[in-house]
N, CA, C and O atoms as a GROMACS GRO file, in nm:
protein
  656
    1MET      N    1   9.917   9.635  11.990
    1MET     CA    2  10.000   9.690  11.886
    1MET      C    3  10.116   9.596  11.853
    1MET      O    4  10.143   9.569  11.736
    2ILE      N    5  10.184   9.544  11.957
    2ILE     CA    6  10.294   9.451  11.934
    2ILE      C    7  10.243   9.325  11.866
    2ILE      O    8  10.310   9.269  11.779
    3LEU      N    9  10.123   9.279  11.906
    3LEU     CA   10  10.062   9.162  11.842
    3LEU      C   11  10.042   9.186  11.694
    3LEU      O   12  10.069   9.098  11.612
    4ARG      N   13   9.994   9.304  11.658
    4ARG     CA   14   9.969   9.335  11.517
    4ARG      C   15  10.100   9.343  11.438
    4ARG      O   16  10.106   9.296  11.324
    5ILE      N   17  10.205   9.402  11.497
    5ILE     CA   18  10.334   9.410  11.428
    5ILE      C   19  10.389   9.269  11.409
    5ILE      O   20  10.439   9.236  11.302
    6GLY      N   21  10.379   9.187  11.514
    6GLY     CA   22  10.424   9.048  11.504
    6GLY      C   23  10.346   8.972  11.397
    6GLY      O   24  10.404   8.894  11.321
    7LEU      N   25  10.216   8.996  11.392
    7LEU     CA   26  10.131   8.933  11.292
    7LEU      C   27  10.175   8.974  11.152
    7LEU      O   28  10.184   8.890  11.062
    8PHE      N   29  10.203   9.103  11.133
    8PHE     CA   30  10.245   9.153  11.003
    8PHE      C   31  10.376   9.087  10.960
    8PHE      O   32  10.389   9.042  10.847
    9VAL      N   33  10.474   9.080  11.051
    9VAL     CA   34  10.603   9.018  11.019
    9VAL      C   35  10.583   8.871  10.985
    9VAL      O   36  10.641   8.820  10.889
   10PHE      N   37  10.501   8.801  11.063
   10PHE     CA   38  10.473   8.660  11.038
   10PHE      C   39  10.410   8.641  10.900
   10PHE      O   40  10.451   8.552  10.825
   11LEU      N   41  10.311   8.724  10.865
   11LEU     CA   42  10.243   8.710  10.737
   11LEU      C   43  10.336   8.741  10.620
   11LEU      O   44  10.329   8.676  10.516
   12MET      N   45  10.423   8.839  10.638
   12MET     CA   46  10.518   8.871  10.532
   12MET      C   47  10.615   8.753  10.512
   12MET      O   48  10.654   8.725  10.399
   13SER      N   49  10.653   8.685  10.620
   13SER     CA   50  10.738   8.567  10.608
   13SER      C   51  10.667   8.456  10.532
   13SER      O   52  10.727   8.389  10.447
   14LEU      N   53  10.539   8.437  10.561
   14LEU     CA   54  10.462   8.335  10.490
   14LEU      C   55  10.459   8.364  10.341
   14LEU      O   56  10.470   8.272  10.259
   15MET      N   57  10.445   8.491  10.307
   15MET     CA   58  10.438   8.527  10.165
   15MET      C   59  10.568   8.493  10.095
   15MET      O   60  10.567   8.462   9.976
   16ALA      N   61  10.680   8.498  10.166
   16ALA     CA   62  10.808   8.464  10.105
   16ALA      C   63  10.811   8.320  10.058
   16ALA      O   64  10.888   8.284   9.969
   17CYS      N   65  10.726   8.237  10.117
   17CYS     CA   66  10.719   8.096  10.078
   17CYS      C   67  10.610   8.072   9.975
   17CYS      O   68  10.583   7.957   9.940
   18GLY      N   69  10.546   8.178   9.925
   18GLY     CA   70  10.433   8.164   9.834
   18GLY      C   71  10.470   8.103   9.700
   18GLY      O   72  10.587   8.104   9.660
   19GLU      N   73  10.371   8.050   9.632
   19GLU     CA   74  10.391   7.990   9.502
   19GLU      C   75  10.392   8.096   9.395
   19GLU      O   76  10.335   8.204   9.413
   20LYS      N   77  10.456   8.067   9.282
   20LYS     CA   78  10.459   8.159   9.169
   20LYS      C   79  10.379   8.098   9.054
   20LYS      O   80  10.363   7.977   9.044
   21THR      N   81  10.331   8.185   8.968
   21THR     CA   82  10.266   8.138   8.846
   21THR      C   83  10.364   8.156   8.732
   21THR      O   84  10.474   8.206   8.752
   22THR      N   85  10.324   8.116   8.612
   22THR     CA   86  10.417   8.130   8.500
   22THR      C   87  10.353   8.188   8.373
   22THR      O   88  10.268   8.115   8.321
   23GLU      N   89  10.378   8.316   8.308
   23GLU     CA   90  10.345   8.385   8.180
   23GLU      C   91  10.339   8.539   8.187
   23GLU      O   92  10.362   8.573   8.303
   24ALA      N   93  10.303   8.706   8.061
   24ALA     CA   94  10.286   8.855   8.086
   24ALA      C   95  10.287   8.956   7.968
   24ALA      O   96  10.304   8.899   7.860
   25GLU      N   97  10.272   9.114   7.957
   25GLU     CA   98  10.278   9.222   7.859
   25GLU      C   99  10.417   9.288   7.865
   25GLU      O  100  10.496   9.244   7.949
   26THR      N  101  10.452   9.385   7.787
   26THR     CA  102  10.588   9.436   7.792
   26THR      C  103  10.596   9.586   7.804
   26THR      O  104  10.610   9.655   7.703
   27PRO      N  105  10.586   9.640   7.923
   27PRO     CA  106  10.603   9.782   7.937
   27PRO      C  107  10.750   9.824   7.943
   27PRO      O  108  10.802   9.866   7.840
   28LYS      N  109  10.818   9.814   8.054
   28LYS     CA  110  10.952   9.869   8.074
   28LYS      C  111  11.064   9.768   8.058
   28LYS      O  112  11.068   9.695   7.959
   29LYS      N  113  11.156   9.765   8.156
   29LYS     CA  114  11.273   9.678   8.150
   29LYS      C  115  11.236   9.531   8.155
   29LYS      O  116  11.150   9.488   8.232
   30THR      N  117  11.302   9.454   8.070
   30THR     CA  118  11.282   9.310   8.072
   30THR      C  119  11.415   9.245   8.106
   30THR      O  120  11.518   9.279   8.047
   31THR      N  121  11.414   9.153   8.199
   31THR     CA  122  11.533   9.078   8.236
   31THR      C  123  11.516   8.935   8.186
   31THR      O  124  11.417   8.904   8.120
   32ASN      N  125  11.612   8.850   8.217
   32ASN     CA  126  11.598   8.708   8.182
   32ASN      C  127  11.477   8.647   8.249
   32ASN      O  128  11.416   8.554   8.196
   33GLN      N  129  11.441   8.701   8.367
   33GLN     CA  130  11.327   8.647   8.442
   33GLN      C  131  11.195   8.704   8.393
   33GLN      O  132  11.092   8.639   8.406
   34GLY      N  133  11.196   8.826   8.338
   34GLY     CA  134  11.072   8.886   8.292
   34GLY      C  135  11.072   9.036   8.309
   34GLY      O  136  11.175   9.096   8.339
   35THR      N  137  10.956   9.097   8.289
   35THR     CA  138  10.940   9.242   8.298
   35THR      C  139  10.950   9.287   8.443
   35THR      O  140  10.885   9.230   8.531
   36GLU      N  141  11.032   9.390   8.468
   36GLU     CA  142  11.045   9.442   8.604
   36GLU      C  143  10.917   9.516   8.643
   36GLU      O  144  10.849   9.575   8.559
   37LEU      N  145  10.886   9.511   8.770
   37LEU     CA  146  10.763   9.571   8.823
   37LEU      C  147  10.789   9.701   8.899
   37LEU      O  148  10.704   9.745   8.975
   38SER      N  149  10.905   9.763   8.880
   38SER     CA  150  10.943   9.880   8.960
   38SER      C  151  10.840   9.993   8.954
   38SER      O  152  10.825  10.068   9.051
   39GLU      N  153  10.769  10.008   8.843
   39GLU     CA  154  10.669  10.115   8.834
   39GLU      C  155  10.542  10.082   8.912
   39GLU      O  156  10.453  10.166   8.923
   40LEU      N  157  10.534   9.961   8.966
   40LEU     CA  158  10.421   9.923   9.050
   40LEU      C  159  10.462   9.910   9.197
   40LEU      O  160  10.385   9.857   9.278
   41ASP      N  161  10.581   9.956   9.232
   41ASP     CA  162  10.628   9.950   9.371
   41ASP      C  163  10.532  10.019   9.468
   41ASP      O  164  10.530   9.986   9.586
   42TRP      N  165  10.453  10.114   9.421
   42TRP     CA  166  10.359  10.186   9.508
   42TRP      C  167  10.255  10.091   9.568
   42TRP      O  168  10.191  10.125   9.668
   43MET      N  169  10.238   9.973   9.509
   43MET     CA  170  10.140   9.876   9.561
   43MET      C  171  10.195   9.796   9.680
   43MET      O  172  10.118   9.732   9.752
   44LEU      N  173  10.326   9.800   9.701
   44LEU     CA  174  10.388   9.722   9.808
   44LEU      C  175  10.347   9.774   9.945
   44LEU      O  176  10.321   9.893   9.962
   45GLY      N  177  10.340   9.685  10.043
   45GLY     CA  178  10.311   9.724  10.180
   45GLY      C  179  10.182   9.664  10.232
   45GLY      O  180  10.128   9.567  10.178
   46LYS      N  181  10.134   9.725  10.339
   46LYS     CA  182  10.014   9.677  10.409
   46LYS      C  183   9.900   9.775  10.382
   46LYS      O  184   9.912   9.895  10.408
   47TRP      N  185   9.789   9.722  10.330
   47TRP     CA  186   9.673   9.803  10.293
   47TRP      C  187   9.549   9.749  10.366
   47TRP      O  188   9.533   9.628  10.380
   48LYS      N  189   9.464   9.840  10.411
   48LYS     CA  190   9.341   9.800  10.482
   48LYS      C  191   9.220   9.845  10.402
   48LYS      O  192   9.207   9.963  10.367
   49ARG      N  193   9.132   9.751  10.373
   49ARG     CA  194   9.010   9.782  10.299
   49ARG      C  195   8.917   9.863  10.389
   49ARG      O  196   8.889   9.823  10.502
   50GLU      N  197   8.870   9.977  10.340
   50GLU     CA  198   8.790  10.069  10.422
   50GLU      C  199   8.658  10.010  10.469
   50GLU      O  200   8.618  10.032  10.583
   51ASP      N  201   8.589   9.936  10.382
   51ASP     CA  202   8.454   9.891  10.419
   51ASP      C  203   8.452   9.762  10.501
   51ASP      O  204   8.356   9.739  10.575
   52THR      N  205   8.554   9.677  10.489
   52THR     CA  206   8.551   9.548  10.558
   52THR      C  207   8.663   9.528  10.660
   52THR      O  208   8.655   9.440  10.746
   53GLY      N  209   8.768   9.609  10.650
   53GLY     CA  210   8.883   9.591  10.738
   53GLY      C  211   8.980   9.484  10.691
   53GLY      O  212   9.083   9.462  10.754
   54GLU      N  213   8.947   9.416  10.581
   54GLU     CA  214   9.036   9.313  10.526
   54GLU      C  215   9.172   9.377  10.494
   54GLU      O  216   9.178   9.492  10.450
   55LEU      N  217   9.279   9.302  10.516
   55LEU     CA  218   9.413   9.351  10.486
   55LEU      C  219   9.463   9.290  10.356
   55LEU      O  220   9.436   9.174  10.327
   56ALA      N  221   9.535   9.369  10.279
   56ALA     CA  222   9.607   9.320  10.161
   56ALA      C  223   9.754   9.350  10.189
   56ALA      O  224   9.792   9.464  10.212
   57LEU      N  225   9.835   9.246  10.186
   57LEU     CA  226   9.977   9.257  10.217
   57LEU      C  227  10.058   9.222  10.094
   57LEU      O  228  10.044   9.112  10.040
   58TRP      N  229  10.142   9.314  10.048
   58TRP     CA  230  10.223   9.292   9.929
   58TRP      C  231  10.370   9.308   9.964
   58TRP      O  232  10.408   9.400  10.037
   59SER      N  233  10.455   9.218   9.912
   59SER     CA  234  10.599   9.232   9.929
   59SER      C  235  10.670   9.193   9.799
   59SER      O  236  10.619   9.115   9.719
   60LYS      N  237  10.788   9.250   9.780
   60LYS     CA  238  10.867   9.223   9.660
   60LYS      C  239  10.954   9.101   9.685
   60LYS      O  240  11.032   9.099   9.780
   61LYS      N  241  10.940   9.000   9.601
   61LYS     CA  242  11.021   8.879   9.611
   61LYS      C  243  11.140   8.888   9.516
   61LYS      O  244  11.251   8.845   9.548
   62GLU      N  245  11.116   8.943   9.398
   62GLU     CA  246  11.216   8.966   9.295
   62GLU      C  247  11.174   9.094   9.223
   62GLU      O  248  11.064   9.143   9.246
   63ASN      N  249  11.260   9.147   9.137
   63ASN     CA  250  11.222   9.267   9.061
   63ASN      C  251  11.103   9.241   8.970
   63ASN      O  252  11.033   9.335   8.930
   64SER      N  253  11.081   9.114   8.936
   64SER     CA  254  10.971   9.081   8.845
   64SER      C  255  10.861   9.000   8.914
   64SER      O  256  10.776   8.941   8.846
   65TYR      N  257  10.861   8.998   9.049
   65TYR     CA  258  10.758   8.920   9.119
   65TYR      C  259  10.725   8.981   9.255
   65TYR      O  260  10.812   8.997   9.340
   66PHE      N  261  10.596   9.014   9.275
   66PHE     CA  262  10.545   9.059   9.404
   66PHE      C  263  10.450   8.951   9.455
   66PHE      O  264  10.364   8.904   9.380
   67GLY      N  265  10.466   8.911   9.580
   67GLY     CA  266  10.374   8.817   9.641
   67GLY      C  267  10.282   8.890   9.737
   67GLY      O  268  10.320   8.989   9.798
   68GLY      N  269  10.160   8.841   9.749
   68GLY     CA  270  10.066   8.906   9.838
   68GLY      C  271   9.963   8.810   9.894
   68GLY      O  272   9.953   8.695   9.852
   69MET      N  273   9.888   8.862   9.990
   69MET     CA  274   9.777   8.784  10.045
   69MET      C  275   9.672   8.877  10.100
   69MET      O  276   9.699   8.990  10.140
   70LYS      N  277   9.549   8.825  10.101
   70LYS     CA  278   9.437   8.895  10.164
   70LYS      C  279   9.412   8.826  10.296
   70LYS      O  280   9.403   8.703  10.303
   71VAL      N  281   9.401   8.904  10.403
   71VAL     CA  282   9.392   8.850  10.538
   71VAL      C  283   9.282   8.923  10.615
   71VAL      O  284   9.266   9.044  10.603
   72THR      N  285   9.208   8.848  10.695
   72THR     CA  286   9.115   8.908  10.790
   72THR      C  287   9.160   8.865  10.930
   72THR      O  288   9.232   8.766  10.945
   73LEU      N  289   9.117   8.938  11.029
   73LEU     CA  290   9.145   8.901  11.168
   73LEU      C  291   9.016   8.849  11.229
   73LEU      O  292   8.911   8.913  11.216
   74ASN      N  293   9.022   8.734  11.295
   74ASN     CA  294   8.901   8.683  11.358
   74ASN      C  295   8.881   8.753  11.493
   74ASN      O  296   8.959   8.842  11.528
   75ASN      N  297   8.780   8.714  11.567
   75ASN     CA  298   8.748   8.784  11.692
   75ASN      C  299   8.856   8.767  11.799
   75ASN      O  300   8.854   8.837  11.900
   76LYS      N  301   8.949   8.675  11.778
   76LYS     CA  302   9.062   8.658  11.871
   76LYS      C  303   9.187   8.727  11.818
   76LYS      O  304   9.297   8.705  11.869
   77GLU      N  305   9.169   8.811  11.714
   77GLU     CA  306   9.278   8.883  11.647
   77GLU      C  307   9.381   8.788  11.586
   77GLU      O  308   9.500   8.821  11.578
   78GLN      N  309   9.336   8.670  11.544
   78GLN     CA  310   9.422   8.576  11.474
   78GLN      C  311   9.402   8.596  11.324
   78GLN      O  312   9.291   8.620  11.277
   79ALA      N  313   9.511   8.586  11.249
   79ALA     CA  314   9.504   8.606  11.105
   79ALA      C  315   9.439   8.487  11.035
   79ALA      O  316   9.469   8.372  11.066
   80VAL      N  317   9.350   8.517  10.942
   80VAL     CA  318   9.286   8.415  10.859
   80VAL      C  319   9.313   8.454  10.714
   80VAL      O  320   9.265   8.557  10.667
   81ILE      N  321   9.390   8.372  10.644
   81ILE     CA  322   9.424   8.401  10.504
   81ILE      C  323   9.302   8.375  10.417
   81ILE      O  324   9.247   8.264  10.417
   82GLN      N  325   9.260   8.477  10.343
   82GLN     CA  326   9.143   8.467  10.255
   82GLN      C  327   9.181   8.444  10.109
   82GLN      O  328   9.099   8.396  10.030
   83GLY      N  329   9.305   8.476  10.074
   83GLY     CA  330   9.348   8.457   9.936
   83GLY      C  331   9.496   8.484   9.920
   83GLY      O  332   9.556   8.558   9.997
   84VAL      N  333   9.554   8.422   9.818
   84VAL     CA  334   9.694   8.442   9.784
   84VAL      C  335   9.699   8.517   9.652
   84VAL      O  336   9.629   8.482   9.557
   85LEU      N  337   9.782   8.622   9.647
   85LEU     CA  338   9.790   8.712   9.532
   85LEU      C  339   9.931   8.712   9.474
   85LEU      O  340  10.027   8.681   9.545
   86ALA      N  341   9.943   8.747   9.348
   86ALA     CA  342  10.076   8.762   9.288
   86ALA      C  343  10.068   8.863   9.174
   86ALA      O  344   9.968   8.872   9.104
   87LEU      N  345  10.175   8.938   9.158
   87LEU     CA  346  10.199   9.022   9.041
   87LEU      C  347  10.329   8.971   8.982
   87LEU      O  348  10.431   8.963   9.052
   88GLU      N  349  10.326   8.937   8.855
   88GLU     CA  350  10.444   8.879   8.794
   88GLU      C  351  10.471   8.942   8.658
   88GLU      O  352  10.384   8.946   8.570
   89GLY      N  353  10.594   8.991   8.642
   89GLY     CA  354  10.638   9.044   8.514
   89GLY      C  355  10.705   8.933   8.436
   89GLY      O  356  10.802   8.873   8.482
   90ARG      N  357  10.653   8.908   8.318
   90ARG     CA  358  10.709   8.805   8.232
   90ARG      C  359  10.749   8.869   8.099
   90ARG      O  360  10.724   8.987   8.076
   91LYS      N  361  10.810   8.793   8.015
   91LYS     CA  362  10.853   8.846   7.886
   91LYS      C  363  10.735   8.890   7.801
   91LYS      O  364  10.748   8.979   7.717
   92ASP      N  365  10.618   8.827   7.821
   92ASP     CA  366  10.501   8.862   7.740
   92ASP      C  367  10.402   8.952   7.814
   92ASP      O  368  10.288   8.965   7.770
   93GLY      N  369  10.443   9.015   7.925
   93GLY     CA  370  10.357   9.112   7.991
   93GLY      C  371  10.360   9.102   8.142
   93GLY      O  372  10.445   9.035   8.200
   94ILE      N  373  10.266   9.170   8.204
   94ILE     CA  374  10.252   9.171   8.350
   94ILE      C  375  10.120   9.103   8.384
   94ILE      O  376  10.017   9.132   8.323
   95PHE      N  377  10.125   9.011   8.481
   95PHE     CA  378  10.008   8.934   8.519
   95PHE      C  379   9.978   8.950   8.668
   95PHE      O  380  10.068   8.953   8.751
   96PHE      N  381   9.850   8.960   8.698
   96PHE     CA  382   9.798   8.956   8.835
   96PHE      C  383   9.728   8.823   8.849
   96PHE      O  384   9.652   8.783   8.760
   97SER      N  385   9.751   8.752   8.960
   97SER     CA  386   9.678   8.627   8.981
   97SER      C  387   9.628   8.621   9.124
   97SER      O  388   9.684   8.683   9.215
   98THR      N  389   9.521   8.545   9.142
   98THR     CA  390   9.460   8.531   9.273
   98THR      C  391   9.409   8.388   9.291
   98THR      O  392   9.362   8.325   9.197
   99LYS      N  393   9.420   8.341   9.412
   99LYS     CA  394   9.359   8.214   9.450
   99LYS      C  395   9.286   8.239   9.581
   99LYS      O  396   9.349   8.264   9.684
  100GLU      N  397   9.155   8.234   9.576
  100GLU     CA  398   9.072   8.264   9.691
  100GLU      C  399   9.054   8.142   9.780
  100GLU      O  400   9.053   8.029   9.731
  101LYS      N  401   9.039   8.166   9.908
  101LYS     CA  402   9.010   8.058  10.003
  101LYS      C  403   8.880   7.989   9.960
  101LYS      O  404   8.781   8.055   9.927
  102GLY      N  405   8.882   7.858   9.961
  102GLY     CA  406   8.762   7.783   9.926
  102GLY      C  407   8.738   7.768   9.777
  102GLY      O  408   8.636   7.713   9.737
  103GLN      N  409   8.830   7.816   9.694
  103GLN     CA  410   8.814   7.803   9.550
  103GLN      C  411   8.814   7.655   9.513
  103GLN      O  412   8.898   7.579   9.562
  104ARG      N  413   8.723   7.613   9.430
  104ARG     CA  414   8.704   7.471   9.399
  104ARG      C  415   8.825   7.406   9.333
  104ARG      O  416   8.866   7.297   9.373
  105ASN      N  417   8.882   7.472   9.234
  105ASN     CA  418   8.998   7.410   9.171
  105ASN      C  419   9.126   7.466   9.234
  105ASN      O  420   9.123   7.570   9.300
  106ALA      N  421   9.234   7.397   9.215
  106ALA     CA  422   9.359   7.436   9.278
  106ALA      C  423   9.433   7.543   9.200
  106ALA      O  424   9.540   7.588   9.243
  107ASN      N  425   9.381   7.585   9.086
  107ASN     CA  426   9.449   7.682   9.001
  107ASN      C  427   9.419   7.825   9.041
  107ASN      O  428   9.311   7.856   9.090
  108ARG      N  429   9.516   7.908   9.019
  108ARG     CA  430   9.495   8.052   9.036
  108ARG      C  431   9.420   8.105   8.915
  108ARG      O  432   9.426   8.048   8.806
  109VAL      N  433   9.349   8.214   8.936
  109VAL     CA  434   9.287   8.284   8.824
  109VAL      C  435   9.384   8.396   8.786
  109VAL      O  436   9.428   8.472   8.872
  110GLU      N  437   9.416   8.404   8.659
  110GLU     CA  438   9.519   8.495   8.612
  110GLU      C  439   9.461   8.602   8.520
  110GLU      O  440   9.375   8.573   8.436
  111TYR      N  441   9.509   8.725   8.536
  111TYR     CA  442   9.466   8.840   8.456
  111TYR      C  443   9.589   8.909   8.400
  111TYR      O  444   9.686   8.930   8.471
  112LYS      N  445   9.585   8.944   8.272
  112LYS     CA  446   9.698   9.012   8.208
  112LYS      C  447   9.674   9.163   8.208
  112LYS      O  448   9.563   9.210   8.184
  113MET      N  449   9.780   9.239   8.236
  113MET     CA  450   9.769   9.385   8.232
  113MET      C  451   9.735   9.426   8.089
  113MET      O  452   9.806   9.392   7.995
  114SER      N  453   9.624   9.501   8.076
  114SER     CA  454   9.572   9.534   7.942
  114SER      C  455   9.584   9.682   7.908
  114SER      O  456   9.529   9.726   7.807
  115ASN      N  457   9.655   9.759   7.991
  115ASN     CA  458   9.683   9.898   7.958
  115ASN      C  459   9.828   9.927   7.994
  115ASN      O  460   9.900   9.836   8.035
  116THR      N  461   9.872  10.051   7.978
  116THR     CA  462  10.011  10.087   8.009
  116THR      C  463  10.018  10.197   8.115
  116THR      O  464  10.122  10.262   8.128
  117ASN      N  465   9.911  10.218   8.188
  117ASN     CA  466   9.909  10.321   8.292
  117ASN      C  467   9.947  10.257   8.425
  117ASN      O  468   9.866  10.187   8.486
  118PHE      N  469  10.069  10.281   8.471
  118PHE     CA  470  10.117  10.217   8.593
  118PHE      C  471  10.059  10.280   8.720
  118PHE      O  472  10.078  10.224   8.828
  119ASP      N  473   9.990  10.393   8.710
  119ASP     CA  474   9.920  10.450   8.825
  119ASP      C  475   9.776  10.398   8.832
  119ASP      O  476   9.707  10.421   8.931
  120ALA      N  477   9.732  10.328   8.729
  120ALA     CA  478   9.598  10.268   8.726
  120ALA      C  479   9.599  10.143   8.638
  120ALA      O  480   9.530  10.138   8.536
  121PRO      N  481   9.678  10.042   8.678
  121PRO     CA  482   9.685   9.923   8.594
  121PRO      C  483   9.551   9.849   8.590
  121PRO      O  484   9.482   9.835   8.691
  122LYS      N  485   9.517   9.802   8.471
  122LYS     CA  486   9.394   9.726   8.450
  122LYS      C  487   9.434   9.586   8.405
  122LYS      O  488   9.511   9.570   8.310
  123PHE      N  489   9.381   9.486   8.474
  123PHE     CA  490   9.412   9.347   8.444
  123PHE      C  491   9.286   9.279   8.390
  123PHE      O  492   9.178   9.295   8.446
  124THR      N  493   9.301   9.203   8.282
  124THR     CA  494   9.187   9.146   8.212
  124THR      C  495   9.205   8.997   8.190
  124THR      O  496   9.314   8.948   8.159
  125ASN      N  497   9.094   8.924   8.206
  125ASN     CA  498   9.088   8.782   8.171
  125ASN      C  499   8.957   8.764   8.094
  125ASN      O  500   8.850   8.757   8.154
  126PRO      N  501   8.965   8.754   7.961
  126PRO     CA  502   8.844   8.743   7.879
  126PRO      C  503   8.766   8.614   7.903
  126PRO      O  504   8.649   8.604   7.864
  127ASN      N  505   8.828   8.515   7.966
  127ASN     CA  506   8.760   8.388   7.992
  127ASN      C  507   8.681   8.386   8.122
  127ASN      O  508   8.607   8.291   8.148
  128GLN      N  509   8.695   8.488   8.202
  128GLN     CA  510   8.622   8.498   8.329
  128GLN      C  511   8.492   8.576   8.306
  128GLN      O  512   8.491   8.674   8.232
  129SER      N  513   8.386   8.534   8.370
  129SER     CA  514   8.263   8.613   8.360
  129SER      C  515   8.265   8.723   8.466
  129SER      O  516   8.221   8.836   8.440
  130TYR      N  517   8.315   8.691   8.586
  130TYR     CA  518   8.327   8.794   8.690
  130TYR      C  519   8.437   8.757   8.786
  130TYR      O  520   8.442   8.644   8.834
  131PRO      N  521   8.525   8.850   8.815
  131PRO     CA  522   8.543   8.973   8.739
  131PRO      C  523   8.622   8.947   8.610
  131PRO      O  524   8.715   8.866   8.608
  132LYS      N  525   8.583   9.015   8.507
  132LYS     CA  526   8.653   9.008   8.379
  132LYS      C  527   8.772   9.104   8.382
  132LYS      O  528   8.876   9.078   8.321
  133HIS      N  529   8.754   9.216   8.454
  133HIS     CA  530   8.858   9.319   8.467
  133HIS      C  531   8.876   9.354   8.614
  133HIS      O  532   8.780   9.360   8.690
  134ILE      N  533   9.001   9.376   8.654
  134ILE     CA  534   9.033   9.425   8.787
  134ILE      C  535   9.129   9.542   8.768
  134ILE      O  536   9.234   9.528   8.706
  135SER      N  537   9.091   9.659   8.821
  135SER     CA  538   9.175   9.779   8.810
  135SER      C  539   9.216   9.826   8.948
  135SER      O  540   9.136   9.824   9.042
  136TYR      N  541   9.342   9.869   8.960
  136TYR     CA  542   9.394   9.929   9.083
  136TYR      C  543   9.432  10.072   9.050
  136TYR      O  544   9.524  10.095   8.971
  137MET      N  545   9.363  10.170   9.110
  137MET     CA  546   9.391  10.309   9.082
  137MET      C  547   9.455  10.377   9.201
  137MET      O  548   9.397  10.383   9.309
  138LYS      N  549   9.576  10.427   9.181
  138LYS     CA  550   9.651  10.496   9.286
  138LYS      C  551   9.587  10.632   9.309
  138LYS      O  552   9.569  10.710   9.216
  139ILE      N  553   9.553  10.660   9.436
  139ILE     CA  554   9.498  10.789   9.474
  139ILE      C  555   9.594  10.847   9.578
  139ILE      O  556   9.586  10.814   9.696
  140GLY      N  557   9.685  10.933   9.534
  140GLY     CA  558   9.790  10.983   9.623
  140GLY      C  559   9.884  10.869   9.658
  140GLY      O  560   9.896  10.772   9.583
  141ASN      N  561   9.951  10.880   9.774
  141ASN     CA  562  10.044  10.776   9.815
  141ASN      C  563   9.984  10.675   9.910
  141ASN      O  564  10.043  10.570   9.936
  142ASP      N  565   9.865  10.705   9.963
  142ASP     CA  566   9.812  10.623  10.071
  142ASP      C  567   9.672  10.567  10.047
  142ASP      O  568   9.607  10.525  10.142
  143LYS      N  569   9.626  10.567   9.922
  143LYS     CA  570   9.492  10.516   9.896
  143LYS      C  571   9.488  10.450   9.758
  143LYS      O  572   9.552  10.497   9.663
  144ILE      N  573   9.413  10.341   9.748
  144ILE     CA  574   9.393  10.270   9.622
  144ILE      C  575   9.244  10.245   9.604
  144ILE      O  576   9.175  10.203   9.697
  145LYS      N  577   9.196  10.271   9.483
  145LYS     CA  578   9.058  10.233   9.448
  145LYS      C  579   9.068  10.108   9.362
  145LYS      O  580   9.142  10.105   9.263
  146VAL      N  581   8.994  10.005   9.400
  146VAL     CA  582   8.990   9.880   9.323
  146VAL      C  583   8.853   9.869   9.258
  146VAL      O  584   8.751   9.886   9.324
  147GLU      N  585   8.852   9.842   9.129
  147GLU     CA  586   8.727   9.819   9.056
  147GLU      C  587   8.730   9.680   8.996
  147GLU      O  588   8.827   9.641   8.931
  148GLU      N  589   8.622   9.606   9.019
  148GLU     CA  590   8.604   9.475   8.958
  148GLU      C  591   8.481   9.484   8.870
  148GLU      O  592   8.374   9.522   8.916
  149THR      N  593   8.497   9.448   8.742
  149THR     CA  594   8.383   9.456   8.650
  149THR      C  595   8.369   9.325   8.573
  149THR      O  596   8.467   9.254   8.548
  150GLY      N  597   8.246   9.296   8.535
  150GLY     CA  598   8.216   9.176   8.458
  150GLY      C  599   8.163   9.211   8.322
  150GLY      O  600   8.191   9.318   8.268
  151VAL      N  601   8.086   9.120   8.268
  151VAL     CA  602   8.025   9.139   8.136
  151VAL      C  603   7.935   9.262   8.142
  151VAL      O  604   7.859   9.279   8.238
  152GLY      N  605   7.942   9.346   8.042
  152GLY     CA  606   7.858   9.466   8.036
  152GLY      C  607   7.906   9.579   8.125
  152GLY      O  608   7.837   9.680   8.140
  153GLY      N  609   8.024   9.564   8.186
  153GLY     CA  610   8.080   9.671   8.268
  153GLY      C  611   8.021   9.683   8.407
  153GLY      O  612   8.057   9.774   8.481
  154LYS      N  613   7.931   9.593   8.444
  154LYS     CA  614   7.873   9.599   8.578
  154LYS      C  615   7.971   9.542   8.679
  154LYS      O  616   8.042   9.446   8.652
  155GLY      N  617   7.974   9.605   8.797
  155GLY     CA  618   8.068   9.557   8.896
  155GLY      C  619   8.061   9.632   9.027
  155GLY      O  620   7.957   9.686   9.065
  156THR      N  621   8.173   9.634   9.094
  156THR     CA  622   8.181   9.696   9.226
  156THR      C  623   8.316   9.764   9.241
  156THR      O  624   8.411   9.734   9.168
  157SER      N  625   8.323   9.857   9.335
  157SER     CA  626   8.450   9.921   9.366
  157SER      C  627   8.462   9.936   9.517
  157SER      O  628   8.362   9.942   9.588
  158TYR      N  629   8.585   9.944   9.564
  158TYR     CA  630   8.613   9.961   9.706
  158TYR      C  631   8.751  10.022   9.719
  158TYR      O  632   8.828  10.029   9.623
  159TYR      N  633   8.782  10.068   9.840
  159TYR     CA  634   8.906  10.142   9.865
  159TYR      C  635   8.992  10.075   9.969
  159TYR      O  636   8.941  10.015  10.064
  160PHE      N  637   9.123  10.086   9.950
  160PHE     CA  638   9.220  10.044  10.051
  160PHE      C  639   9.301  10.167  10.093
  160PHE      O  640   9.332  10.253  10.010
  161VAL      N  641   9.334  10.176  10.221
  161VAL     CA  642   9.422  10.281  10.270
  161VAL      C  643   9.548  10.215  10.325
  161VAL      O  644   9.544  10.105  10.381
  162ARG      N  645   9.660  10.284  10.307
  162ARG     CA  646   9.788  10.230  10.352
  162ARG      C  647   9.793  10.228  10.504
  162ARG      O  648   9.757  10.325  10.570
  163GLU      N  649   9.837  10.116  10.559
  163GLU     CA  650   9.858  10.103  10.703
  163GLU      C  651  10.008  10.116  10.729
  163GLU      O  652  10.090  10.073  10.648
  164ILE      N  653  10.041  10.174  10.841
  164ILE     CA  654  10.185  10.190  10.874
  164ILE      C  655  10.224  10.090  10.979
  164ILE      O  656  10.340  10.086  11.021
   0.00000   0.00000   0.00000
């Protein structure tokens, strides 16, 4: 248990050093830095994927920027970073970006929020074949359904539960 708490604190520190992307839609408050993400605060924290055990860790860096990462634990309970995530509020909208481990190019893939439902934000990148859309649906306070869809609406869904 202490190892896991230490791991969580360590990973959250790493996220503080994460890189930011630059661009977004305009729902609520806009500052000089961009659109505030306060209506998406429910996404912050430690989430565990039900089917794989993968962890998604989100923390607030600024009112307009959340940093995150996807992490798995190897058989020695050591953290292995699988991807770096970001939510960024900009003057032109809200963007979700991801950079997966082993991705060929050094660029993040970026998706713009394409709806105004902050309990089920949908992020879209028309230039991607898969996933073209990524949706995060809040189910109560402790569960999220994620849907990834491609051309023709075909895709997959999975669930995360909040870890304490």
